[in-house]
C-alpha positions as CSV (number, residue, x, y, z in Angstrom):
1,M,-3.6,24.8,50.6
2,I,-4.4,24.2,46.9
3,R,-6.9,26.7,45.6
4,E,-9.9,25.3,43.8
5,T,-10.9,27.1,40.7
6,P,-14.7,27.1,39.8
7,I,-15.0,25.9,36.2
8,Y,-18.0,25.9,33.9
9,G,-18.6,24.6,30.4
10,V,-21.6,25.8,28.3
11,D,-23.0,24.1,25.2
12,F,-24.9,27.1,23.9
13,S,-28.0,27.0,21.8
14,G,-29.8,29.8,19.9
15,A,-32.9,27.6,19.3
16,K,-36.2,29.5,19.5
17,T,-37.6,27.1,22.1
18,D,-34.5,27.8,24.3
19,K,-34.4,24.3,25.7
20,N,-31.0,23.1,24.3
21,T,-28.4,25.0,26.2
22,W,-26.5,22.9,28.8
23,I,-24.1,23.9,31.5
24,A,-21.5,21.7,33.3
25,S,-20.3,23.0,36.7
26,G,-17.4,21.9,38.9
27,F,-14.0,22.8,40.1
28,F,-10.3,22.2,39.3
29,N,-7.6,21.8,41.9
30,L,-4.5,20.9,39.9
31,H,-5.0,17.2,40.6
32,N,-8.5,16.5,39.6
33,I,-11.3,17.9,37.5
34,N,-14.5,17.6,39.6
35,L,-17.9,17.6,37.7
36,D,-20.6,18.5,40.2
37,S,-23.5,18.9,37.8
38,V,-24.6,19.2,34.2
39,N,-28.1,20.5,33.4
40,P,-30.1,22.3,30.8
41,I,-30.5,26.1,31.3
42,T,-32.3,28.9,29.6
43,R,-30.3,31.8,28.1
44,R,-31.9,34.1,30.6
45,D,-31.0,32.0,33.6
46,L,-27.5,31.6,32.2
47,V,-27.0,35.4,32.3
48,G,-28.2,35.4,35.9
49,L,-25.8,32.5,36.9
50,L,-22.8,34.0,35.2
51,T,-23.2,37.4,36.9
52,D,-23.0,35.7,40.3
53,I,-20.0,33.3,39.9
54,P,-16.7,33.8,41.9
55,N,-14.1,36.1,40.4
56,H,-11.5,33.4,39.8
57,S,-14.0,31.3,37.8
58,V,-13.3,30.2,34.2
59,V,-16.2,29.7,31.8
60,S,-15.9,28.2,28.2
61,L,-18.8,28.8,25.8
62,D,-19.1,27.3,22.4
63,F,-20.3,30.1,20.1
64,P,-18.5,32.7,18.1
65,F,-17.9,35.8,20.2
66,S,-17.8,38.1,17.2
67,L,-17.9,38.2,13.4
68,P,-15.5,38.5,10.4
69,I,-14.1,41.9,9.8
70,A,-15.4,42.0,6.2
71,F,-19.0,41.4,7.4
72,L,-18.6,43.9,10.3
73,Q,-17.9,46.7,7.8
74,S,-21.7,46.7,7.1
75,W,-23.1,45.2,10.3
76,A,-21.2,47.3,12.8
77,P,-19.0,49.7,10.9
78,Q,-18.0,51.8,13.9
79,A,-16.9,48.7,16.0
80,R,-13.3,48.6,17.2
81,T,-13.5,45.7,19.6
82,M,-15.9,42.9,20.4
83,P,-18.0,44.8,22.9
84,D,-18.9,47.3,20.2
85,V,-20.2,44.4,18.1
86,W,-22.2,43.0,21.0
87,D,-23.8,46.3,21.7
88,T,-24.8,46.7,18.0
89,T,-26.2,43.2,17.9
90,L,-28.2,43.8,21.1
91,H,-30.1,46.5,19.4
92,K,-30.9,44.6,16.1
93,S,-33.2,41.7,15.4
94,L,-32.4,38.2,14.4
95,H,-34.3,38.9,11.2
96,D,-31.9,41.9,10.5
97,F,-29.0,39.5,11.1
98,I,-30.2,36.9,8.7
99,I,-30.9,39.4,6.0
100,A,-27.5,41.0,6.5
101,R,-25.8,37.5,6.4
102,D,-27.7,36.4,3.3
103,T,-26.8,39.7,1.4
104,F,-23.2,39.4,2.4
105,V,-22.8,35.7,1.6
106,K,-24.4,36.1,-1.8
107,K,-21.6,38.6,-2.7
108,H,-18.6,37.3,-0.8
109,G,-19.2,33.8,0.3
110,E,-19.0,32.3,3.8
111,V,-16.0,34.2,5.0
112,K,-14.2,33.0,8.1
113,R,-12.6,35.0,10.9
114,E,-8.8,35.1,10.7
115,G,-8.3,32.9,13.8
116,D,-10.7,30.3,12.5
117,Y,-8.3,29.2,9.8
118,H,-6.1,27.6,12.5
119,F,-8.9,25.0,13.1
120,R,-9.9,23.0,10.1
121,E,-13.0,21.7,11.9
122,S,-14.4,25.2,12.3
123,Y,-17.1,26.7,10.1
124,S,-17.7,30.3,9.2
125,C,-20.1,31.9,11.7
126,L,-22.0,33.0,8.6
127,H,-22.5,29.3,7.6
128,K,-25.9,28.7,5.8
129,S,-26.1,24.9,5.7
130,N,-26.3,24.6,9.4
131,P,-29.5,26.4,10.5
132,N,-28.4,26.6,14.1
133,M,-25.2,28.5,13.5
134,L,-26.6,32.0,12.9
135,P,-29.2,32.1,15.8
136,M,-26.5,30.7,18.1
137,T,-24.0,33.4,17.1
138,Y,-26.7,36.1,17.4
139,H,-28.0,35.1,20.8
140,G,-24.5,34.4,22.1
141,M,-23.3,38.0,21.3
142,R,-26.5,39.4,22.9
143,L,-25.7,37.3,26.0
144,L,-22.2,38.9,26.1
145,A,-23.7,42.3,25.7
146,K,-25.9,41.7,28.8
147,L,-22.9,40.6,30.8
148,Q,-20.7,43.7,29.9
149,E,-21.6,45.6,33.1
150,S,-20.2,42.7,35.2
151,R,-16.7,43.3,33.7
152,F,-15.6,39.9,32.7
153,N,-12.1,39.0,31.5
154,T,-12.7,38.1,27.9
155,P,-9.5,37.2,26.0
156,P,-8.0,38.5,23.8
157,L,-9.4,41.8,25.1
158,E,-7.3,43.6,27.6
159,P,-8.0,42.2,31.1
160,P,-9.8,44.3,33.7
161,A,-7.7,46.0,36.4
162,T,-9.1,43.6,39.1
163,Q,-9.7,39.9,38.9
164,R,-12.9,39.0,37.2
165,P,-14.3,35.7,35.9
166,T,-12.8,34.6,32.5
167,L,-15.0,33.9,29.5
168,L,-13.5,31.8,26.7
169,E,-14.8,31.1,23.2
170,A,-14.4,27.4,22.9
171,M,-15.3,24.6,20.5
172,P,-15.7,21.0,21.6
173,G,-14.5,19.6,18.2
174,A,-11.3,21.6,18.3
175,A,-10.6,20.4,21.9
176,L,-11.3,16.8,21.0
177,R,-9.0,17.0,18.0
178,A,-6.3,18.5,20.3
179,F,-6.8,15.5,22.6
180,G,-6.5,13.1,19.7
181,L,-10.1,11.9,20.2
182,P,-12.9,11.5,17.7
183,Y,-14.3,14.9,16.8
184,K,-16.7,13.8,14.1
185,G,-19.5,11.3,14.2
186,Y,-20.2,11.5,18.0
187,K,-23.3,13.6,17.6
188,N,-25.2,11.7,15.0
189,G,-24.8,8.4,13.2
190,S,-24.7,4.7,13.9
191,Q,-21.6,4.9,16.1
192,A,-22.5,8.1,17.9
193,I,-23.2,6.5,21.3
194,N,-20.1,4.3,21.2
195,L,-18.0,7.3,20.3
196,R,-19.5,9.4,23.2
197,K,-18.7,6.6,25.6
198,L,-15.1,6.5,24.3
199,I,-14.8,10.3,24.7
200,L,-16.2,10.3,28.2
201,Q,-14.0,7.5,29.4
202,E,-10.9,9.1,27.9
203,L,-11.7,12.4,29.7
204,I,-12.1,10.5,33.0
205,T,-8.8,8.7,32.5
206,R,-6.6,11.4,31.1
207,F,-7.7,14.4,33.1
208,N,-8.7,12.7,36.4
209,L,-12.3,13.7,35.7
210,I,-14.3,12.8,38.8
211,I,-18.1,12.8,38.6
212,S,-19.3,13.8,42.0
213,D,-23.0,13.2,41.5
214,D,-23.6,9.4,41.8
215,T,-26.9,9.8,39.9
216,L,-25.0,11.2,36.8
217,T,-24.2,8.0,35.1
218,S,-22.2,7.4,32.0
219,E,-25.5,6.3,30.3
220,I,-27.2,9.6,31.1
221,I,-24.2,11.7,29.9
222,T,-23.7,9.8,26.7
223,S,-27.4,9.8,25.8
224,N,-27.2,13.5,24.9
225,H,-24.4,15.1,22.9
226,D,-25.2,18.6,24.2
227,C,-24.6,17.3,27.7
228,L,-21.3,15.8,26.7
229,D,-20.2,19.0,24.9
230,A,-20.8,21.0,28.0
231,I,-18.5,18.6,29.9
232,I,-15.8,18.9,27.2
233,N,-16.0,22.7,27.5
234,M,-15.6,22.4,31.3
235,V,-12.4,20.4,30.7
236,V,-11.2,23.3,28.5
237,S,-11.9,25.7,31.4
238,A,-9.8,23.5,33.7
239,L,-6.9,23.4,31.2
240,W,-7.0,27.2,31.0
241,S,-7.0,27.4,34.7
242,K,-4.0,25.2,34.8
243,S,-2.1,27.1,32.1
244,P,-3.2,29.5,29.4
245,G,0.0,28.6,27.7
246,L,-1.5,25.3,26.7
247,F,-3.6,27.3,24.2
248,L,-3.1,28.9,20.8
249,H,-3.1,32.7,21.1
250,P,-3.0,35.5,18.6
251,P,0.7,36.2,17.9
252,D,1.6,39.0,20.3
253,N,4.4,40.2,18.0
254,E,1.9,41.0,15.3
255,T,-0.1,44.1,16.3
256,D,-2.6,43.8,13.4
257,E,-3.5,40.2,14.2
258,V,-4.0,41.0,17.9
259,S,-6.2,44.0,17.0
260,H,-8.1,41.8,14.5
261,A,-8.7,39.2,17.2
262,Q,-9.9,41.8,19.6
263,L,-12.6,42.7,17.1
264,E,-13.4,39.3,15.5
265,G,-12.9,37.2,18.6
266,W,-10.6,34.2,18.9
267,L,-11.3,30.5,19.3
268,Y,-9.3,29.1,22.3
269,A,-8.5,25.5,21.9
270,P,-5.6,23.6,23.5
271,T,-2.6,22.7,21.4
272,Y,-2.1,19.0,21.0
273,I,-2.3,17.1,24.3
274,S,-1.1,13.5,24.2
275,K,-2.2,10.7,26.4
């Protein structure tokens, strides 16, 4: 019997209103990716949902799991791995985070994490022009802090001794570029809806994406780019379930880069996947 893997994709938002986070849920069985539902969810409810998913689940979330080492020297100087950063962030305010970012960027610029340089479409998590980036990063790390007791498998950290759900840092744009699909212009602009329709149709065709809910039409999905991003992240979870070898990892023959990634986090995107 083919084992079905529960898969989830989260398009995460740090907005004050907390109305813009979406989660796509389904399963992967080596032949198909089944999308069962995609809905908005609050950050609080997301914590509750993730603490209760099956141990062999894979979840992709699109926010930075940690921060550049240069910034951490002042934000969390004692941190050795990502959980140390999460714990520090849990006990500091968003205002503290903004002030620390502004002070750092004024002196050093918008530094990226080492792993981010592999993805030209990625921005620094200290980015100032996008007002959503910093709150998303802040609330995302606080979410991870609240999940620590549940002992998730969070690459590139060492895995738990027993099987636990896997949490991946993902980025829809990086996945789309790996698929050879448009990764710019589908959120805003005159061609946004057409590009979303193209992306959705390609996901359905290439990855045998089956939409189980008959009420979840293409028009509904493509009317909201957050909804589509959650589905893209769910596809990333399915590909990880199929084979983590499809993804770029920190070089395991370079101890420093692995230890840096365990502190700064690592964006997991598939390598190029053709039609």
